C-alpha positions in Angstrom: -62.6 -66.1 0.9 -60.1 -64.4 -1.4 -58.0 -62.1 0.8 -56.5 -60.4 -2.2 -59.8 -58.9 -3.0 -60.3 -57.4 0.5 -58.8 -54.1 1.6 -56.5 -53.9 4.7 -59.3 -52.3 6.7 -61.7 -55.1 5.8 -59.2 -57.8 6.8 -58.4 -55.9 10.0 -62.2 -55.8 10.8 -62.5 -59.5 10.2 -59.5 -60.2 12.5 -61.1 -58.1 15.2 -64.4 -60.0 14.9 -62.5 -63.4 15.0 -60.5 -62.3 18.1 -63.6 -61.2 20.0 -65.4 -64.5 19.2 -62.3 -66.4 20.3 -62.0 -64.6 23.6 -65.7 -65.0 24.4 -65.6 -68.7 23.5 -62.7 -69.2 25.9 -63.9 -67.0 28.8 -66.1 -69.3 30.8 -63.2 -71.2 32.4 -61.1 -68.2 33.3 -61.4 -67.8 37.0 -61.9 -64.5 38.8 -58.7 -62.7 39.6 -57.6 -60.8 42.7 -58.0 -57.2 41.3 -61.3 -57.8 39.4 -63.8 -57.4 42.3 -62.5 -53.9 43.0 -62.7 -52.8 39.4 -66.1 -54.4 38.9 -67.5 -52.6 41.9 -66.0 -49.3 40.7 -67.3 -49.7 37.2 -70.8 -50.2 38.4 -70.6 -47.2 40.7 -69.1 -44.9 38.0 -71.6 -45.9 35.3 -74.5 -45.4 37.7 -73.2 -41.8 38.4 -73.2 -41.1 34.6 -76.8 -42.2 34.6 -77.5 -39.6 37.3 -75.7 -37.0 35.2 -78.4 -37.5 32.5 -81.4 -37.7 35.0 -80.3 -35.2 37.7 -77.2 -33.3 36.7 -77.4 -30.6 39.4 -77.3 -33.3 42.0 -74.7 -35.5 40.2 -72.0 -32.9 40.3 -72.3 -32.1 43.9 -69.3 -33.0 46.2 -71.4 -35.5 48.1 -72.6 -37.3 45.0 -69.1 -37.4 43.4 -67.4 -38.5 46.6 -70.0 -41.3 47.0 -69.8 -42.6 43.4 -66.1 -42.1 42.7 -64.5 -43.2 46.0 -64.4 -46.9 45.0 -61.0 -47.7 43.6 -60.0 -44.1 43.6 -56.4 -45.4 43.6 -56.5 -45.7 39.8 -57.8 -43.4 37.0 -61.3 -44.4 35.8 -61.4 -44.5 32.0 -61.3 -48.3 31.6 -63.7 -48.9 34.5 -66.2 -46.4 32.8 -65.8 -48.3 29.5 -66.3 -51.7 31.2 -69.2 -50.4 33.1 -70.9 -49.1 30.0 -70.5 -52.4 28.2 -71.7 -54.2 31.4 -74.8 -52.0 31.6 -75.7 -52.9 28.0 -75.0 -56.7 28.1 -75.8 -57.7 31.7 -79.3 -58.8 30.8 -78.0 -61.1 28.1 -75.1 -62.9 29.8 -73.7 -63.6 33.3 -72.4 -60.7 35.4 -68.7 -61.6 35.1 -68.7 -62.0 31.4 -70.6 -58.7 31.0 -67.9 -56.9 33.0 -65.2 -58.5 31.0 -66.6 -57.9 27.5 -65.5 -54.3 27.4 -61.8 -55.3 27.6 -62.3 -58.2 25.1 -63.6 -55.6 22.7 -60.4 -53.5 23.3 -58.2 -56.6 22.6 -60.1 -57.3 19.4 -59.6 -53.8 18.2 -56.0 -53.9 19.2 -55.5 -57.0 17.1 -57.1 -55.3 14.1 -54.9 -52.2 14.5 -51.8 -54.4 14.9 -52.5 -56.2 11.6 -53.3 -52.9 9.8 -50.1 -51.2 11.0 -47.7 -54.0 10.4 -49.1 -55.1 7.0 -48.8 -51.5 5.8 -45.0 -51.6 5.9 -44.3 -55.3 5.7 -47.2 -57.0 3.9 -50.0 -59.4 4.8 -47.8 -62.2 6.0 -46.2 -59.9 8.6 -49.6 -58.6 9.6 -51.1 -62.0 10.1 -48.0 -63.3 11.9 -48.1 -60.3 14.3 -51.7 -61.1 15.4 -50.9 -64.8 15.7 -47.8 -63.9 17.8 -50.0 -61.8 20.1 -52.7 -64.4 20.6 -50.1 -67.1 21.2 -48.5 -65.2 24.1 -50.2 -67.3 26.8 -50.0 -64.8 29.5 -51.3 -62.0 27.3 -54.1 -64.3 26.1 -55.1 -64.9 29.7 -55.1 -61.2 30.6 -57.1 -60.4 27.5 -60.2 -62.0 29.2 -60.1 -59.9 32.4 -61.9 -56.9 33.8 -58.5 -55.5 34.9 -56.3 -52.6 33.9 -53.1 -54.1 32.4 -54.4 -55.0 28.9 -56.3 -51.7 28.6 -53.1 -50.0 29.5 -51.4 -51.9 26.7 -54.2 -51.0 24.3 -54.1 -47.3 25.1 -50.3 -47.1 24.8 -50.4 -49.0 21.5 -53.1 -46.7 20.1 -51.2 -43.5 21.0 -48.1 -44.9 19.3 -50.0 -46.1 16.3 -51.6 -42.6 15.8 -48.2 -41.0 16.3 -46.8 -43.0 13.5 -49.7 -42.6 11.1 -49.8 -38.8 11.6 -46.0 -38.2 11.4 -46.2 -36.4 8.1 -49.4 -34.5 8.7 -49.2 -30.8 9.3 -51.2 -28.6 11.6 -51.8 -28.4 15.3 -55.0 -30.5 15.1 -52.9 -33.7 14.9 -51.0 -32.8 18.0 -54.3 -32.1 19.7 -55.7 -35.4 18.5 -52.6 -37.2 20.0 -53.1 -35.3 23.2 -56.7 -36.3 23.5 -55.9 -40.0 23.0 -52.9 -39.8 25.3 -54.9 -38.0 28.0 -57.5 -40.8 27.8 -54.6 -43.3 28.0 -53.3 -41.6 31.2 -56.8 -41.7 32.5 -56.7 -45.5 32.0 -53.5 -46.2 33.8 -50.6 -44.0 34.7 -48.2 -46.4 32.9 -49.2 -44.5 29.7 -46.8 -41.7 30.9 -43.9 -43.8 29.6 -45.2 -43.6 26.0 -43.9 -40.0 25.6 -40.4 -41.1 26.5 -40.4 -43.7 23.8 -41.8 -41.3 21.2 -39.3 -38.5 22.2 -36.3 -40.8 22.0 -37.4 -42.1 18.6 -37.7 -38.5 17.3 -34.2 -37.7 18.6 -32.9 -40.7 16.7 -34.9 -40.5 13.5 -36.8 -37.2 13.0 -34.9 -34.3 14.6 -37.4 -31.7 13.2 -38.7 -28.8 15.3 -42.3 -29.4 14.2 -42.3 -32.9 15.5 -41.1 -31.8 18.9 -43.7 -29.1 18.9 -46.3 -31.8 18.2 -45.2 -33.6 21.3 -45.5 -30.5 23.3 -49.0 -29.8 22.0 -49.8 -33.5 22.8 -48.6 -33.1 26.4 -50.4 -29.8 27.0 -53.7 -31.2 25.5 -53.5 -34.4 27.6 -53.5 -32.6 30.9 -57.1 -31.2 30.8 -58.4 -34.4 29.2 -57.0 -36.4 32.1 -58.8 -34.1 34.6 -62.0 -34.1 32.6 -62.1 -37.9 32.5 -61.8 -38.2 36.3 -64.7 -36.6 38.2 -63.1 -37.6 41.5 -60.8 -34.6 40.9 -63.6 -32.1 40.4 -63.7 -31.3 44.1 -60.7 -30.8 46.4 -58.6 -31.0 43.2 -55.1 -30.2 44.6 -55.6 -32.4 47.7 -56.9 -35.4 45.7 -54.3 -35.1 43.0 -51.6 -34.9 45.6 -53.0 -37.9 47.3 -53.0 -39.8 44.0 -49.4 -38.8 43.1 -48.1 -39.8 46.5 -50.0 -43.1 46.2 -48.4 -44.1 42.9 -44.9 -42.9 44.0 -44.2 -43.4 47.7 -47.4 -44.4 49.5 -48.6 -47.4 47.5 -49.0 -50.6 49.6 -46.1 -52.9 49.0 -46.6 -56.0 46.9 -43.3 -57.9 46.9 -42.1 -60.6 44.5 -40.7 -64.1 44.9 -38.0 -64.2 42.3 -35.0 -66.6 41.7 -35.8 -68.4 45.0 -35.9 -65.3 47.2 -38.4 -62.7 48.3 -37.6 -59.2 47.1 -39.1 -55.7 47.8 -38.3 -54.4 45.2 -36.7 -57.1 42.9 -33.3 -56.4 41.3 -33.1 -54.3 38.1 -33.1 -57.4 35.8 -36.5 -58.7 37.0 -38.5 -57.3 34.1 -36.0 -58.6 31.5 -35.8 -62.1 33.0 -39.6 -62.3 33.3 -40.1 -61.3 29.7 -37.6 -64.0 28.7 -39.3 -66.5 30.9 -43.0 -66.0 30.1 -42.8 -65.6 26.3 -42.5 -68.7 24.1 -38.9 -69.0 22.9 -40.0 -69.1 19.2 -41.6 -65.6 19.6 -38.5 -64.3 21.3 -36.4 -65.5 18.4 -38.9 -64.0 16.0 -39.0 -60.5 17.6 -35.2 -60.4 17.7 -35.1 -61.5 14.1 -37.6 -58.8 13.2 -35.8 -56.0 14.9 -32.3 -57.0 13.7 -33.3 -57.6 10.1 -35.2 -54.3 9.9 -32.3 -52.4 11.6 -29.9 -53.8 9.0 -32.0 -53.1 5.9 -33.2 -49.7 7.1 -36.2 -49.8 4.8 -39.0 -49.1 7.2 -38.2 -45.5 8.1 -37.6 -46.5 11.7 -40.8 -48.4 12.4 -39.0 -51.4 13.9 -37.1 -49.0 16.2 -40.3 -47.4 17.3 -41.7 -50.8 18.2 -38.5 -51.8 20.0 -38.3 -48.6 22.0 -42.0 -48.8 22.9 -41.5 -52.3 24.2 -38.3 -51.5 26.0 -39.5 -48.4 27.9 -41.9 -50.1 30.3 -39.2 -52.6 31.3 -36.6 -49.9 31.8 -39.1 -48.0 34.0 -39.2 -51.0 36.3 -35.4 -51.6 36.1 -34.4 -48.1 37.0 -37.4 -47.2 39.2 -38.3 -48.2 42.8 -41.8 -49.4 42.3 -43.4 -51.2 45.3 -45.8 -53.2 43.2 -44.9 -56.4 41.4 -47.0 -59.3 40.0 -44.8 -61.1 37.6 -45.5 -59.9 34.0 -48.4 -57.6 34.7 -46.4 -54.3 34.7 -44.7 -55.2 31.4 -47.9 -56.2 29.6 -47.6 -52.9 27.6 -44.6 -54.4 25.9 -46.4 -57.4 24.4 -48.2 -55.9 21.4 -45.1 -54.1 20.2 -43.0 -57.3 20.5 -45.8 -59.1 18.6 -45.4 -56.6 15.8 -41.6 -57.2 15.7 -42.3 -61.0 15.8 -44.5 -60.6 12.7 -41.8 -58.7 10.9 -39.3 -61.4 11.8 -41.7 -64.1 10.5 -42.1 -62.2 7.2 -38.4 -61.9 6.9 -37.9 -65.7 7.3 -40.7 -66.4 4.9 -39.2 -64.1 2.3 -35.9 -65.9 2.8 -37.6 -69.2 2.1 -39.1 -67.7 -1.0 -35.7 -66.5 -2.2 -34.2 -69.9 -1.5 -36.9 -71.7 -3.5 -36.3 -69.3 -6.4 -32.6 -70.1 -6.4 -33.3 -73.8 -6.3 -36.0 -73.4 -9.0 -38.5 -75.3 -6.8 -41.6 -73.1 -6.3 -43.3 -75.8 -4.2 -40.7 -75.2 -1.5 -42.3 -71.9 -0.6 -45.7 -73.2 0.5 -44.4 -76.2 2.4 -41.6 -74.1 3.9 -43.9 -71.4 5.2 -46.2 -74.1 6.6 -43.3 -75.6 8.4 -42.1 -72.2 9.6 -45.6 -71.6 11.0 -45.7 -74.8 12.9 -42.3 -74.2 14.4 -43.1 -70.6 15.4 -46.6 -71.1 16.8 -47.5 -74.8 17.4 -45.4 -75.4 20.6 -47.1 -72.7 22.6 -50.6 -73.4 21.2 -50.1 -77.0 22.4 -48.9 -75.8 25.8 -51.9 -73.4 26.1 -54.4 -76.2 25.3 -52.7 -78.4 27.9 -52.5 -75.8 30.6 -55.8 -73.9 29.9 -57.3 -72.1 31.8 -54.4 -71.7 34.2 -52.2 -69.7 31.8 -50.7 -67.6 34.6 -48.6 -70.7 35.2 -47.2 -70.7 31.7 -43.4 -70.5 31.2 -41.6 -70.7 28.0 -39.1 -73.3 26.8 -36.2 -70.9 27.6 -36.6 -71.8 31.3 -37.8 -75.3 30.8 -41.6 -74.7 31.2 -43.4 -74.6 34.5 -41.2 -77.3 35.9 -38.0 -75.6 35.0 -39.3 -72.2 36.2 -40.2 -73.6 39.6 -36.8 -75.2 40.0 -35.3 -71.8 39.0 -37.2 -70.1 41.7 -39.9 -68.3 39.8 -43.5 -68.0 41.1 -45.8 -70.9 40.1 -48.9 -68.8 39.9 -50.6 -65.7 41.4 -53.8 -63.7 41.4 -56.2 -66.4 42.7 -57.6 -67.5 39.3 -57.4 -71.1 40.5 -59.9 -70.5 43.4 -62.8 -71.6 41.2 -61.5 -75.1 41.4 -62.6 -75.2 45.0 -66.2 -74.1 44.4 -67.9 -77.4 43.5 -66.1 -79.3 46.3 -67.0 -76.6 48.9 -70.6 -76.5 47.7 -70.9 -80.2 48.1 -68.9 -81.0 51.2 -68.7 -77.9 53.4 -71.0 -77.7 56.4 -73.1 -74.5 57.0 -70.9 -72.0 58.9 -67.6 -73.6 57.9 -64.7 -71.2 57.8 -62.7 -71.0 54.6 -59.2 -69.5 54.6 -57.8 -67.9 51.4 -54.7 -65.9 50.5 -54.7 -62.8 52.7 -56.7 -59.9 51.2 -58.1 -62.1 48.4 -61.4 -62.7 50.2 -63.3 -60.6 47.7 -62.7 -63.2 45.0 -64.7 -65.8 47.1 -67.3 -63.2 48.2 -67.9 -62.3 44.5 -68.5 -66.0 43.9 -71.0 -66.0 46.8 -72.8 -62.9 45.6 -73.4 -64.4 42.2 -74.4 -67.9 43.3 -71.2 -69.8 42.5 -70.5 -70.5 46.2 -73.0 -71.2 48.9 -73.7 -68.2 51.1 -73.7 -70.1 54.4 -70.0 -70.6 54.1 -67.8 -68.0 55.9 -64.7 -66.5 54.3 -61.8 -65.5 56.5 -60.0 -62.2 56.1 -57.0 -60.7 57.9 -59.2 -58.1 59.5 -62.9 -57.2 59.9 -63.2 -55.2 56.7 -66.2 -54.9 54.4 -66.1 -56.3 51.0 -65.3 -53.9 48.1 -68.5 -55.3 46.5 -70.6 -53.2 48.9 -72.8 -53.4 51.9 -75.0 -56.0 50.5 -72.2 -58.5 50.0 -71.4 -61.1 52.7 -69.1 -59.9 55.4 -65.8 -61.7 55.8 -64.9 -62.8 59.3 -61.7 -62.1 61.1 -60.3 -65.3 62.7 -56.9 -66.7 63.1 -55.8 -69.0 60.4 -55.7 -72.1 62.6 -59.5 -71.9 63.1 -60.3 -72.4 59.5 -62.1 -75.6 58.4 -60.9 -75.3 54.8 -57.8 -73.9 53.2 -58.0 -72.7 49.6 -54.3 -72.4 48.5 -52.8 -71.1 45.3 -49.1 -72.0 44.8 -47.9 -68.4 45.2 -44.5 -68.5 46.7 -44.5 -64.7 47.4 -47.2 -65.5 50.0 -46.2 -69.0 51.1 -42.5 -69.3 50.5 -41.0 -72.7 49.8 -40.4 -74.2 53.2 -41.9 -74.1 56.7 -38.9 -71.9 57.7 -40.0 -69.4 55.1 -43.6 -69.3 56.2 -45.3 -71.4 59.0 -48.5 -71.4 56.9 -47.0 -74.4 55.1 -46.8 -76.3 58.4 -50.6 -75.7 59.0 -51.4 -77.1 55.5 -49.2 -80.1 56.1 -51.3 -81.1 59.2 -54.6 -81.2 57.2 -56.1 -83.5 54.7 -55.5 -82.8 51.0 -59.0 -82.9 49.4 -58.0 -81.8 45.9 -54.8 -80.9 44.2 -54.3 -79.6 40.6 -50.9 -80.2 39.0 -49.2 -79.5 35.7 -46.0 -81.3 34.8 -45.6 -82.4 38.4 -46.0 -78.9 39.8 -48.9 -78.1 42.1 -50.8 -75.0 41.0 -53.6 -75.3 43.5 -54.6 -77.3 46.5 -57.6 -77.6 48.8 -57.1 -78.7 52.4 -59.7 -79.7 55.0 
């Protein structure tokens, strides 16, 4: 295929198709994660309500109907769950339930990759565009999250889309462009509240580069438009609006349940200000870190992109600063800074193109044109091959990926960073439990992660005569038809399904007596990488 004959839009479309196929092809081994059952249950409930809107609208909009349909996962705005539910409703008869629920977000990632190429190549050329997409896909943690029916990558997609439209409409006049931005930003806010940080990055960029009254008016119009869009997108707020909005605001500020973080060998709640910066350094491949710094510095020096590199930089920095200066009570390693990754990928593509052009200039000075091709091939191998090899070796447990800057998983563990989280490794226990567990055996899992195992039971991956322990007698988020977890003390379990999450377990018996319980039981299976245990099953 001759790429020179294709338009940028055509190439971007091909990239999106390729990325979607890649994600689907690598999805089957990605284990279910902690948050997904709640979002899956909510997406089914929401999309069923929209079905009622079309068949019986007078009943659908009653307080009773909305409360019933929209109570599941009311802690978060609904937009992505509605989208995922729509794709699930279309595809559930053609594939398994989990993949059907995940396909919606895979589509978003594919579109994101196409937009990323289109945006970067417009200012820096095809090489930069392709390198940006490659950088994004070779961020192992992002690649893992790209498969999930969760909110972090959709939040990244929506923030990126708002920023992309802001840039592309900079020189367009008329209120309609501010209104368009407001509609998109409102939908982004209705995806995850993290999108609120976008306007700070855009406003700061305007102060630095475009101190024009019409641009600030555009932001004001954007903000005013976003508010009704946010409310319209969330039927939960249609009744008892003030009460429910207040409940939501309190939840995301002061009333959220606490999720602490094991960090640098200690448990924190919250971690120190540098947590986000250190995690970004630790979970990104060192070559991509060098590339995005190269892209930003080279663009800042030449000043030929009208501030695009600064917009990417500020958009990547803002979510990390929000964690650094805030007092969030929710931490799960890199999840809250996932919004930064696409912008850093754009800067990495710019950095790659800068180095490639330097090779081209050098070959011209040496009068050796063959140096260009071999030099760019070598540059590509240096920039992307190390993490691709690591991803292949570690797959599908990419939540345990750490970059060369901290010595990989072994070095990160020695440094006191969390080995894994989010229960994706639980699927390793399923064939053993199905074969060896006795009917009625009790299985202990990480506290409050029982819905992962119950989902496996509901969909036939785990025998339904096995009982799952929970910290209390609480129904599954998957509904009344799902198996009920049982409330027993940990010592009564017959099996222990254990992810190496130090936030829960600590490192020593003194940190957490659960380790003593495990030590007194038989190790049936253990999964390790570079000598570090990611998962263990005890009997």
